[in-house]
MARLOPA-573854 format. One record per residue: residue number from 1; x, y, z of N, C-alpha, C in turn. Coordinates in steps of 0.1 Angstrom, whole numbers. Example, Ala and Ser with C-alpha at 12.3 -4.5 7.8 and 13.67 -1.06 7.14 Angstrom:
! MARLOPA-573854
(1; (132; -57; 78); (123; -45; 78); (132; -33; 78))
(2; (128; -22; 71); (137; -11; 71); (129; 0; 79))
END
This chain:
! MARLOPA-573854
(1; (-877; 64; 476); (-869; 73; 470); (-875; 85; 464))
(2; (-869; 97; 464); (-875; 109; 460); (-874; 109; 444))
(3; (-886; 115; 439); (-886; 118; 424); (-874; 124; 419))
(4; (-869; 135; 425); (-858; 142; 420); (-846; 133; 420))
(5; (-843; 124; 428); (-831; 115; 428); (-833; 106; 416))
(6; (-846; 101; 414); (-849; 92; 402); (-846; 100; 390))
(7; (-848; 113; 388); (-847; 120; 377); (-831; 123; 374))
(8; (-823; 124; 384); (-810; 125; 382); (-804; 111; 376))
(9; (-809; 101; 381); (-804; 87; 376); (-809; 85; 361))
(10; (-822; 88; 357); (-827; 87; 344); (-821; 97; 335))
(11; (-819; 108; 339); (-812; 119; 330); (-798; 114; 326))
(12; (-792; 109; 335); (-778; 104; 332); (-777; 93; 323))
(13; (-788; 84; 324); (-789; 73; 315); (-791; 77; 301))
(14; (-801; 88; 300); (-805; 92; 287); (-795; 100; 281))
(15; (-787; 108; 289); (-775; 116; 282); (-765; 105; 277))
(16; (-764; 93; 283); (-754; 83; 278); (-759; 76; 266))
(17; (-773; 79; 262); (-777; 71; 251); (-773; 74; 237))
(18; (-766; 83; 236); (-761; 89; 223); (-748; 80; 218))
(19; (-750; 71; 209); (-737; 63; 204); (-728; 71; 197))
(20; (-715; 69; 196); (-710; 56; 201); (-707; 58; 217))
(21; (-707; 47; 224); (-706; 46; 238); (-692; 38; 241))
(22; (-682; 45; 243); (-669; 39; 246); (-663; 37; 259))
(23; (-670; 45; 268); (-666; 43; 282); (-677; 48; 290))
(24; (-677; 42; 304); (-688; 47; 313); (-690; 62; 313))
(25; (-702; 67; 310); (-705; 81; 310); (-715; 86; 321))
(26; (-719; 78; 329); (-728; 81; 339); (-722; 87; 351))
(27; (-730; 95; 358); (-726; 101; 369); (-724; 90; 382))
(28; (-715; 94; 391); (-713; 84; 401); (-725; 78; 409))
(29; (-734; 85; 412); (-746; 79; 419); (-753; 69; 410))
(30; (-753; 71; 397); (-759; 61; 389); (-751; 49; 388))
(31; (-737; 52; 387); (-728; 39; 387); (-731; 28; 399))
(32; (-735; 35; 410); (-736; 28; 423); (-750; 24; 426))
(33; (-758; 25; 414); (-774; 22; 417); (-776; 10; 421))
(34; (-785; 9; 431); (-789; -5; 437); (-801; -11; 429))
(35; (-803; -24; 433); (-814; -30; 424); (-827; -23; 427))
(36; (-829; -17; 439); (-841; -9; 441); (-843; 3; 433))
(37; (-831; 10; 432); (-830; 21; 424); (-833; 20; 409))
(38; (-828; 9; 405); (-831; 4; 391); (-845; 2; 389))
(39; (-853; -4; 399); (-865; -7; 397); (-873; 6; 397))
(40; (-869; 17; 405); (-876; 28; 405); (-875; 35; 393))
(41; (-865; 35; 385); (-863; 40; 371); (-872; 33; 362))
(42; (-875; 20; 362); (-883; 13; 355); (-898; 19; 357))
(43; (-901; 20; 370); (-914; 26; 374); (-917; 40; 366))
(44; (-906; 48; 366); (-907; 61; 361); (-910; 61; 346))
(45; (-902; 52; 339); (-903; 51; 325); (-917; 45; 320))
(46; (-921; 37; 330); (-934; 30; 328); (-946; 40; 328))
(47; (-944; 52; 333); (-954; 62; 334); (-958; 68; 321))
(48; (-950; 66; 310); (-952; 71; 297); (-965; 63; 290))
(49; (-968; 52; 295); (-980; 45; 291); (-990; 45; 300))
(50; (-1004; 43; 294); (-1015; 42; 305); (-1017; 28; 306))
(51; (-1010; 19; 302); (-1011; 4; 304); (-1003; 0; 317))
(52; (-1000; -13; 318); (-992; -19; 329); (-981; -24; 322))
(53; (-969; -22; 329); (-956; -27; 325); (-950; -35; 334))
(54; (-945; -46; 329); (-937; -56; 337); (-923; -57; 332))
(55; (-914; -57; 342); (-900; -58; 339); (-892; -68; 349))
(56; (-882; -75; 343); (-873; -83; 351); (-859; -82; 343))
(57; (-849; -79; 350); (-835; -79; 346); (-825; -86; 356))
(58; (-817; -94; 351); (-806; -100; 359); (-794; -103; 352))
(59; (-781; -100; 357); (-770; -102; 352); (-767; -117; 350))
(60; (-762; -120; 338); (-758; -134; 336); (-747; -137; 347))
(61; (-749; -147; 355); (-740; -151; 366); (-743; -143; 378))
(62; (-753; -134; 379); (-757; -127; 391); (-767; -134; 398))
(63; (-770; -129; 409); (-779; -134; 419); (-792; -126; 421))
(64; (-791; -114; 418); (-803; -104; 422); (-809; -100; 409))
(65; (-822; -99; 410); (-832; -97; 399); (-838; -83; 402))
(66; (-837; -74; 394); (-844; -61; 395); (-858; -63; 388))
(67; (-869; -58; 393); (-883; -62; 387); (-892; -49; 389))
(68; (-902; -49; 380); (-914; -40; 382); (-926; -48; 381))
(69; (-935; -47; 389); (-947; -56; 388); (-942; -71; 387))
(70; (-934; -75; 397); (-932; -89; 398); (-944; -97; 402))
(71; (-946; -109; 397); (-957; -116; 402); (-970; -114; 392))
(72; (-969; -104; 385); (-982; -102; 377); (-979; -109; 364))
(73; (-991; -114; 358); (-990; -122; 346); (-993; -113; 333))
(74; (-987; -114; 324); (-988; -106; 310); (-989; -117; 299))
(75; (-998; -113; 291); (-999; -121; 278); (-986; -122; 271))
(76; (-980; -133; 267); (-966; -134; 261); (-968; -130; 248))
(77; (-980; -131; 240); (-980; -127; 226); (-968; -137; 221))
(78; (-961; -134; 211); (-951; -143; 204); (-939; -145; 211))
(79; (-937; -140; 222); (-926; -144; 231); (-927; -158; 237))
(80; (-939; -163; 236); (-940; -178; 239); (-932; -188; 230))
(81; (-929; -182; 219); (-921; -191; 208); (-908; -193; 213))
(82; (-902; -187; 223); (-889; -192; 228); (-892; -206; 236))
(83; (-902; -207; 243); (-906; -219; 249); (-907; -232; 238))
(84; (-915; -228; 228); (-917; -237; 217); (-904; -241; 211))
(85; (-895; -232; 209); (-882; -236; 205); (-875; -245; 214))
(86; (-875; -242; 227); (-869; -250; 237); (-874; -266; 237))
(87; (-887; -268; 235); (-891; -280; 234); (-887; -289; 222))
(88; (-886; -280; 210); (-882; -286; 199); (-868; -290; 200))
(89; (-858; -282; 206); (-846; -287; 207); (-843; -297; 217))
(90; (-853; -299; 227); (-852; -310; 235); (-854; -323; 226))
(91; (-864; -323; 217); (-866; -334; 210); (-854; -337; 200))
(92; (-848; -326; 195); (-836; -327; 188); (-824; -334; 195))
(93; (-822; -330; 207); (-812; -335; 216); (-815; -350; 219))
(94; (-827; -353; 219); (-831; -368; 221); (-830; -377; 209))
(95; (-829; -369; 197); (-827; -377; 185); (-841; -381; 179))
(96; (-852; -375; 184); (-865; -376; 179); (-867; -368; 167))
(97; (-860; -356; 166); (-861; -348; 153); (-847; -344; 149))
(98; (-844; -339; 138); (-832; -334; 133); (-835; -320; 127))
(99; (-826; -311; 127); (-827; -297; 121); (-829; -298; 106))
(100; (-824; -308; 100); (-826; -309; 85); (-839; -317; 81))
(101; (-845; -322; 90); (-858; -329; 88); (-868; -321; 80))
(102; (-874; -327; 70); (-882; -318; 63); (-897; -321; 67))
(103; (-905; -310; 69); (-919; -311; 74); (-929; -304; 64))
(104; (-939; -311; 60); (-948; -306; 50); (-959; -299; 59))
(105; (-961; -286; 53); (-970; -278; 60); (-983; -277; 54))
(106; (-993; -283; 62); (-1006; -283; 60); (-1012; -269; 57))
(107; (-1019; -266; 44); (-1023; -253; 41); (-1034; -248; 51))
(108; (-1040; -257; 59); (-1050; -252; 69); (-1043; -246; 80))
(109; (-1031; -248; 81); (-1024; -242; 93); (-1018; -228; 90))
(110; (-1020; -222; 79); (-1017; -209; 75); (-1023; -199; 85))
(111; (-1015; -191; 92); (-1019; -181; 101); (-1015; -167; 97))
(112; (-1023; -158; 98); (-1019; -145; 92); (-1006; -138; 101))
(113; (-997; -135; 92); (-984; -129; 97); (-975; -128; 86))
(114; (-965; -118; 87); (-956; -119; 76); (-947; -131; 75))
(115; (-948; -138; 65); (-942; -151; 65); (-950; -161; 54))
(116; (-950; -172; 59); (-956; -183; 49); (-971; -178; 44))
(117; (-978; -172; 53); (-993; -168; 49); (-993; -158; 38))
(118; (-982; -151; 36); (-981; -140; 25); (-972; -146; 14))
(119; (-961; -151; 19); (-949; -155; 8); (-953; -167; 2))
(120; (-960; -176; 7); (-962; -189; 2); (-977; -193; 3))
(121; (-986; -186; -5); (-1000; -188; -1); (-1005; -200; -8))
(122; (-999; -207; -17); (-1003; -219; -23); (-1000; -232; -17))
(123; (-1006; -244; -20); (-1003; -256; -13); (-990; -260; -20))
(124; (-982; -269; -13); (-970; -274; -17); (-958; -269; -8))
(125; (-960; -266; 4); (-949; -260; 13); (-944; -272; 21))
(126; (-930; -273; 22); (-922; -282; 30); (-910; -275; 34))
(127; (-906; -274; 46); (-894; -267; 51); (-888; -277; 62))
(128; (-875; -274; 63); (-869; -281; 73); (-872; -276; 87))
(129; (-870; -283; 98); (-872; -279; 111); (-864; -266; 115))
(130; (-851; -268; 109); (-843; -254; 109); (-849; -242; 105))
(131; (-854; -243; 92); (-860; -232; 87); (-872; -227; 95))
(132; (-880; -237; 99); (-893; -233; 107); (-888; -225; 119))
(133; (-877; -230; 126); (-872; -224; 138); (-869; -209; 134))
(134; (-861; -209; 123); (-856; -196; 118); (-868; -186; 116))
(135; (-878; -190; 109); (-890; -182; 106); (-897; -178; 118))
(136; (-898; -187; 127); (-907; -184; 139); (-900; -175; 148))
(137; (-886; -176; 150); (-879; -166; 158); (-877; -153; 151))
(138; (-871; -152; 140); (-866; -141; 133); (-877; -133; 127))
(139; (-888; -138; 121); (-898; -130; 114); (-911; -133; 124))
(140; (-911; -140; 134); (-922; -141; 142); (-933; -148; 133))
(141; (-929; -157; 124); (-940; -164; 115); (-949; -172; 122))
(142; (-962; -169; 123); (-971; -177; 130); (-973; -192; 124))
(143; (-974; -193; 111); (-976; -206; 107); (-965; -214; 110))
(144; (-952; -210; 109); (-941; -219; 114); (-942; -224; 128))
(145; (-948; -214; 137); (-950; -217; 150); (-959; -228; 153))
(146; (-970; -228; 146); (-981; -238; 146); (-976; -250; 142))
(147; (-968; -251; 133); (-963; -264; 128); (-955; -269; 139))
(148; (-945; -261; 144); (-936; -266; 154); (-944; -268; 167))
(149; (-955; -261; 172); (-963; -266; 183); (-967; -279; 182))
(150; (-973; -283; 169); (-976; -298; 167); (-965; -307; 169))
(151; (-953; -304; 164); (-941; -312; 167); (-938; -312; 181))
(152; (-941; -302; 187); (-937; -302; 203); (-946; -310; 212))
(153; (-957; -315; 206); (-966; -322; 214); (-978; -314; 218))
(154; (-980; -302; 210); (-991; -294; 214); (-987; -285; 227))
(155; (-996; -275; 230); (-994; -266; 240); (-990; -273; 253))
(156; (-996; -284; 256); (-994; -292; 268); (-980; -296; 268))
(157; (-974; -300; 257); (-960; -305; 257); (-950; -295; 259))
(158; (-953; -282; 255); (-945; -269; 257); (-945; -266; 271))
(159; (-957; -267; 277); (-958; -263; 292); (-951; -274; 300))
(160; (-953; -285; 296); (-946; -297; 305); (-931; -294; 304))
(161; (-925; -291; 292); (-911; -288; 291); (-907; -277; 301))
(162; (-916; -265; 301); (-911; -255; 311); (-912; -259; 325))
(163; (-922; -268; 328); (-922; -272; 343); (-910; -281; 346))
(164; (-906; -289; 335); (-893; -297; 337); (-880; -288; 339))
(165; (-881; -277; 334); (-871; -267; 337); (-870; -258; 347))
(166; (-882; -261; 356); (-883; -255; 368); (-889; -241; 367))
(167; (-896; -238; 355); (-903; -225; 352); (-918; -227; 356))
(168; (-921; -220; 367); (-936; -222; 371); (-945; -210; 368))
(169; (-939; -198; 364); (-947; -187; 363); (-950; -185; 349))
(170; (-949; -195; 339); (-952; -193; 326); (-959; -205; 321))
(171; (-969; -203; 312); (-976; -215; 307); (-981; -211; 293))
(172; (-982; -222; 285); (-987; -222; 272); (-999; -230; 269))
(173; (-1010; -224; 264); (-1022; -230; 263); (-1027; -233; 249))
(174; (-1021; -226; 240); (-1027; -226; 227); (-1016; -224; 215))
(175; (-1019; -226; 203); (-1012; -222; 192); (-1013; -207; 189))
(176; (-1007; -202; 180); (-1009; -188; 177); (-1023; -186; 172))
(177; (-1029; -194; 164); (-1041; -192; 158); (-1052; -191; 169))
(178; (-1051; -200; 179); (-1062; -198; 190); (-1058; -188; 200))
(179; (-1045; -183; 201); (-1041; -171; 210); (-1048; -159; 203))
(180; (-1046; -158; 190); (-1052; -146; 185); (-1067; -146; 184))
(181; (-1074; -158; 183); (-1088; -158; 184); (-1092; -153; 197))
(182; (-1086; -158; 208); (-1090; -151; 221); (-1086; -137; 222))
(183; (-1076; -132; 219); (-1073; -119; 218); (-1083; -110; 213))
(184; (-1089; -115; 200); (-1100; -108; 192); (-1113; -110; 198))
(185; (-1114; -119; 207); (-1128; -123; 212); (-1136; -132; 203))
(186; (-1129; -140; 194); (-1136; -149; 186); (-1138; -162; 193))
(187; (-1152; -165; 196); (-1154; -177; 204); (-1158; -188; 195))
(188; (-1153; -201; 198); (-1158; -212; 190); (-1155; -210; 175))
(189; (-1143; -208; 169); (-1141; -207; 156); (-1144; -220; 148))
(190; (-1152; -220; 139); (-1157; -233; 132); (-1153; -235; 118))
(191; (-1148; -224; 112); (-1146; -226; 97); (-1132; -232; 96))
(192; (-1128; -238; 84); (-1116; -246; 82); (-1102; -239; 84))
(193; (-1103; -225; 81); (-1089; -219; 81); (-1090; -206; 90))
(194; (-1078; -202; 95); (-1077; -189; 103); (-1081; -177; 94))
(195; (-1079; -177; 83); (-1083; -165; 74); (-1098; -165; 73))
(196; (-1104; -175; 71); (-1119; -176; 71); (-1126; -172; 84))
(197; (-1120; -176; 95); (-1126; -174; 108); (-1124; -159; 110))
(198; (-1113; -153; 106); (-1111; -139; 111); (-1120; -130; 102))
(199; (-1120; -133; 89); (-1128; -126; 80); (-1143; -126; 84))
(200; (-1147; -137; 88); (-1162; -140; 92); (-1164; -131; 105))
(201; (-1155; -131; 114); (-1156; -123; 126); (-1156; -107; 123))
(202; (-1149; -104; 114); (-1148; -89; 110); (-1161; -85; 102))
(203; (-1167; -95; 95); (-1179; -92; 88); (-1191; -91; 97))
(204; (-1191; -100; 107); (-1202; -100; 118); (-1200; -88; 126))
(205; (-1188; -83; 128); (-1187; -71; 139); (-1176; -62; 134))
(206; (-1179; -52; 125); (-1168; -44; 119); (-1161; -37; 130))
(207; (-1166; -34; 142); (-1159; -27; 151); (-1149; -33; 157))
(208; (-1148; -46; 155); (-1137; -54; 161); (-1123; -49; 158))
(209; (-1122; -43; 145); (-1109; -38; 141); (-1103; -26; 149))
(210; (-1112; -19; 156); (-1109; -7; 162); (-1111; -7; 178))
(211; (-1114; -18; 182); (-1116; -19; 197); (-1103; -17; 204))
(212; (-1105; -12; 216); (-1094; -10; 225); (-1089; -21; 233))
(213; (-1082; -20; 244); (-1076; -33; 249); (-1085; -42; 253))
(214; (-1083; -55; 252); (-1092; -65; 257); (-1089; -69; 270))
(215; (-1095; -63; 280); (-1092; -64; 296); (-1093; -78; 300))
(216; (-1103; -86; 297); (-1103; -99; 301); (-1091; -108; 296))
(217; (-1088; -106; 284); (-1076; -113; 277); (-1063; -109; 284))
(218; (-1062; -96; 288); (-1049; -91; 294); (-1049; -97; 308))
(219; (-1059; -100; 315); (-1058; -105; 328); (-1058; -121; 328))
(220; (-1060; -128; 318); (-1062; -142; 316); (-1048; -148; 319))
(221; (-1047; -159; 328); (-1035; -166; 332); (-1030; -175; 320))
(222; (-1039; -177; 310); (-1035; -186; 299); (-1025; -179; 289))
(223; (-1016; -185; 284); (-1006; -182; 275); (-1000; -168; 280))
(224; (-995; -169; 294); (-990; -158; 301); (-977; -160; 309))
(225; (-971; -150; 312); (-959; -152; 320); (-957; -140; 329))
(226; (-952; -142; 340); (-945; -131; 347); (-933; -127; 343))
(227; (-928; -115; 345); (-916; -110; 339); (-903; -118; 343))
(228; (-905; -123; 358); (-893; -129; 363); (-892; -143; 359))
(229; (-904; -150; 354); (-905; -163; 349); (-897; -163; 334))
(230; (-900; -154; 326); (-894; -153; 314); (-879; -150; 315))
(231; (-874; -142; 324); (-860; -140; 327); (-854; -154; 333))
(232; (-860; -161; 341); (-856; -173; 345); (-854; -184; 333))
(233; (-863; -183; 323); (-863; -192; 313); (-850; -188; 303))
(234; (-849; -174; 300); (-837; -171; 293); (-823; -175; 301))
(235; (-823; -172; 313); (-811; -176; 321); (-809; -191; 319))
(236; (-819; -198; 320); (-818; -213; 320); (-812; -217; 305))
(237; (-818; -211; 296); (-813; -214; 282); (-798; -211; 280))
(238; (-795; -199; 284); (-781; -194; 284); (-771; -201; 291))
(239; (-775; -207; 302); (-765; -216; 310); (-762; -229; 304))
(240; (-770; -233; 295); (-768; -246; 289); (-775; -257; 296))
(241; (-784; -254; 306); (-790; -263; 314); (-802; -268; 307))
(242; (-808; -261; 297); (-821; -264; 291); (-819; -272; 279))
(243; (-807; -273; 273); (-805; -281; 262); (-790; -283; 260))
(244; (-786; -291; 251); (-774; -294; 247); (-764; -281; 244))
(245; (-751; -281; 244); (-745; -269; 242); (-746; -266; 226))
(246; (-746; -276; 217); (-748; -273; 203); (-763; -266; 201))
(247; (-772; -272; 208); (-785; -266; 208); (-787; -252; 212))
(248; (-780; -250; 225); (-781; -236; 230); (-773; -227; 221))
(249; (-763; -230; 215); (-756; -221; 204); (-766; -218; 193))
(250; (-771; -228; 187); (-781; -226; 176); (-791; -218; 180))
(251; (-798; -219; 190); (-810; -211; 194); (-806; -196; 197))
(252; (-796; -194; 204); (-791; -180; 207); (-787; -175; 194))
(253; (-782; -181; 185); (-777; -174; 173); (-789; -171; 163))
(254; (-801; -179; 165); (-812; -175; 157); (-819; -163; 164))
(255; (-819; -162; 177); (-824; -151; 184); (-817; -138; 182))
(256; (-804; -140; 179); (-795; -129; 176); (-798; -122; 162))
(257; (-804; -131; 153); (-809; -126; 139); (-824; -122; 139))
(258; (-830; -120; 150); (-843; -115; 151); (-845; -102; 143))
(259; (-855; -101; 134); (-857; -88; 126); (-867; -80; 131))
(260; (-874; -83; 141); (-886; -77; 146); (-882; -67; 158))
(261; (-890; -56; 160); (-888; -49; 173); (-875; -41; 172))
(262; (-872; -35; 161); (-859; -28; 160); (-859; -15; 170))
(263; (-870; -10; 174); (-871; 1; 182); (-875; -2; 197))
(264; (-875; -14; 199); (-876; -19; 213); (-864; -21; 221))
(265; (-860; -32; 225); (-848; -36; 233); (-837; -28; 226))
(266; (-837; -30; 213); (-824; -23; 205); (-825; -8; 203))
(267; (-837; -3; 206); (-841; 10; 200); (-831; 22; 205))
(268; (-824; 22; 219); (-815; 32; 222); (-801; 27; 225))
(269; (-800; 15; 221); (-786; 9; 224); (-778; 11; 213))
(270; (-763; 11; 215); (-755; 15; 205); (-756; 4; 193))
(271; (-755; 8; 181); (-760; 1; 169); (-752; -14; 168))
(272; (-741; -16; 173); (-733; -28; 173); (-736; -36; 185))
(273; (-746; -33; 193); (-750; -42; 205); (-756; -55; 200))
(274; (-750; -67; 204); (-757; -79; 201); (-767; -82; 212))
(275; (-779; -84; 206); (-792; -87; 213); (-798; -100; 207))
(276; (-799; -110; 216); (-805; -121; 213); (-820; -121; 218))
(277; (-830; -119; 209); (-843; -115; 216); (-854; -120; 208))
(278; (-867; -121; 215); (-878; -123; 207); (-890; -113; 211))
(279; (-896; -108; 201); (-908; -99; 204); (-921; -104; 205))
(280; (-931; -97; 210); (-944; -102; 209); (-953; -90; 208))
(281; (-963; -91; 200); (-972; -79; 197); (-986; -85; 195))
(282; (-995; -79; 203); (-1009; -84; 200); (-1020; -74; 207))
(283; (-1027; -67; 199); (-1038; -58; 204); (-1030; -46; 212))
(284; (-1033; -46; 225); (-1026; -36; 233); (-1013; -41; 240))
(285; (-1009; -53; 235); (-998; -58; 242); (-985; -57; 232))
(286; (-973; -53; 239); (-962; -51; 232); (-950; -57; 241))
(287; (-943; -66; 238); (-932; -73; 246); (-919; -74; 238))
(288; (-908; -75; 245); (-895; -78; 240); (-887; -84; 252))
(289; (-882; -95; 248); (-874; -104; 258); (-861; -108; 252))
(290; (-850; -108; 260); (-838; -114; 253); (-825; -113; 263))
(291; (-814; -114; 257); (-801; -113; 263); (-793; -103; 256))
(292; (-789; -94; 264); (-781; -82; 258); (-765; -83; 262))
(293; (-756; -82; 252); (-743; -83; 254); (-736; -69; 255))
(294; (-729; -66; 266); (-723; -53; 268); (-708; -52; 260))
(295; (-703; -40; 258); (-691; -40; 252); (-680; -47; 259))
(296; (-680; -49; 272); (-671; -54; 280); (-672; -70; 280))
(297; (-682; -74; 273); (-685; -89; 272); (-694; -95; 282))
(298; (-699; -86; 292); (-708; -90; 302); (-722; -91; 295))
(299; (-730; -99; 301); (-744; -100; 295); (-754; -99; 307))
(300; (-766; -95; 302); (-778; -96; 312); (-791; -100; 303))
(301; (-800; -108; 312); (-813; -111; 307); (-822; -100; 310))
(302; (-832; -98; 300); (-841; -87; 303); (-855; -92; 297))
(303; (-866; -89; 304); (-879; -90; 298); (-888; -78; 302))
(304; (-893; -72; 291); (-902; -61; 293); (-916; -65; 286))
(305; (-926; -62; 294); (-940; -67; 289); (-948; -54; 291))
(306; (-957; -51; 282); (-966; -39; 283); (-980; -43; 277))
(307; (-989; -42; 287); (-1004; -45; 283); (-1012; -36; 286))
(308; (-1024; -34; 279); (-1035; -25; 282); (-1031; -11; 278))
(309; (-1022; -8; 269); (-1018; 5; 265); (-1029; 10; 254))
(310; (-1031; 23; 255); (-1040; 29; 244); (-1034; 40; 237))
(311; (-1020; 42; 239); (-1014; 55; 233); (-1007; 50; 220))
(312; (-1005; 36; 217); (-1000; 34; 205); (-987; 29; 205))
(313; (-983; 24; 192); (-970; 15; 191); (-958; 24; 194))
(314; (-957; 37; 192); (-946; 44; 194); (-943; 46; 208))
(315; (-952; 47; 217); (-952; 49; 231); (-948; 36; 238))
(316; (-954; 24; 232); (-951; 11; 237); (-935; 8; 234))
(317; (-931; 10; 222); (-917; 9; 218); (-908; 17; 226))
(318; (-912; 30; 229); (-903; 38; 237); (-902; 34; 252))
(319; (-912; 29; 258); (-911; 25; 270); (-901; 13; 272))
(320; (-902; 3; 262); (-893; -8; 262); (-879; -3; 259))
(321; (-876; 6; 250); (-863; 10; 247); (-857; 18; 259))
(322; (-865; 27; 266); (-859; 34; 277); (-856; 25; 288))
(323; (-864; 15; 291); (-859; 5; 301); (-847; -3; 298))
(324; (-847; -7; 286); (-835; -15; 282); (-822; -6; 283))
(325; (-823; 6; 279); (-812; 15; 279); (-807; 17; 294))
(326; (-817; 21; 303); (-812; 22; 317); (-807; 10; 323))
(327; (-812; -3; 319); (-806; -15; 324); (-792; -16; 318))
(328; (-791; -13; 306); (-777; -15; 299); (-767; -6; 305))
(329; (-771; 7; 309); (-762; 17; 315); (-757; 11; 328))
(330; (-768; 5; 335); (-766; 0; 349); (-756; -10; 350))
(331; (-757; -20; 341); (-749; -31; 342); (-734; -28; 336))
(332; (-735; -19; 327); (-722; -14; 321); (-712; -8; 332))
(333; (-718; -1; 341); (-711; 6; 350); (-710; 0; 365))
(334; (-718; -11; 366); (-717; -17; 381); (-706; -28; 380))
(335; (-700; -29; 392); (-688; -39; 393); (-694; -54; 393))
END
């Protein structure tokens, strides 16, 4: 496809980005865009970053998936927490756990992030499974995640759940503490807590704070997913095949309350757009994945991964927002 044609398509999408959006505002060629043309638009937006971008989108109930860099694995960062939630809800559906079951949080599990590590720094924490799920998804709280990973049977239990759902392009190999250790290049952490291990690493190597992308980490198949595997997981959950109807509803509602990544998938969408999503951020990695509901009630699943970027958060966010917007306009106007 010629670059000029791509620019006509992209320009139409961007002109339509000013809310409120009450009717299809795209030019006729964009309305009739093929999956291939949509992928070409993703590629053009990806040129804003010096990293690698992976994308997969598919309409709910549709059969075709538009992709960019399909088959390439990307570090999931905190988007792996969707799979953790899936395994927890499986245990709830089996009667092995309940949402109101109280769980004592071992202070040694406190992992740096906005959440328990900051808000409850003292011993004496106990939360329900429901609150742990809420904090893990809506605030991306790492401590809540690692408590739930233990309840899920460890990383192996989460990956086994993925395989049981027919998802082969995604795997979970560690909790968030060990995921962050690998991203930072901390080998064999030996101190009792996450905070102590990170502080010791910074003291031993002050340059660690300003390093560029961790190339080996970005290429590592551990704790990684292809874009299409993530969309397959989202579609599986939305369809009700991954868990009971009650659990499906609860998980999607929690994802709709996600507070992180306001400038990513949501960034260029009308302010009243319902987005059930989960972000992930780690070093040069920026991700956002979820299900977007259109004004006409139609929905689509989307996963956007960025790795190896050196231009910074604003560029990463804009790439994700632009891709989400052009997908939104495509599905809004396609029959």
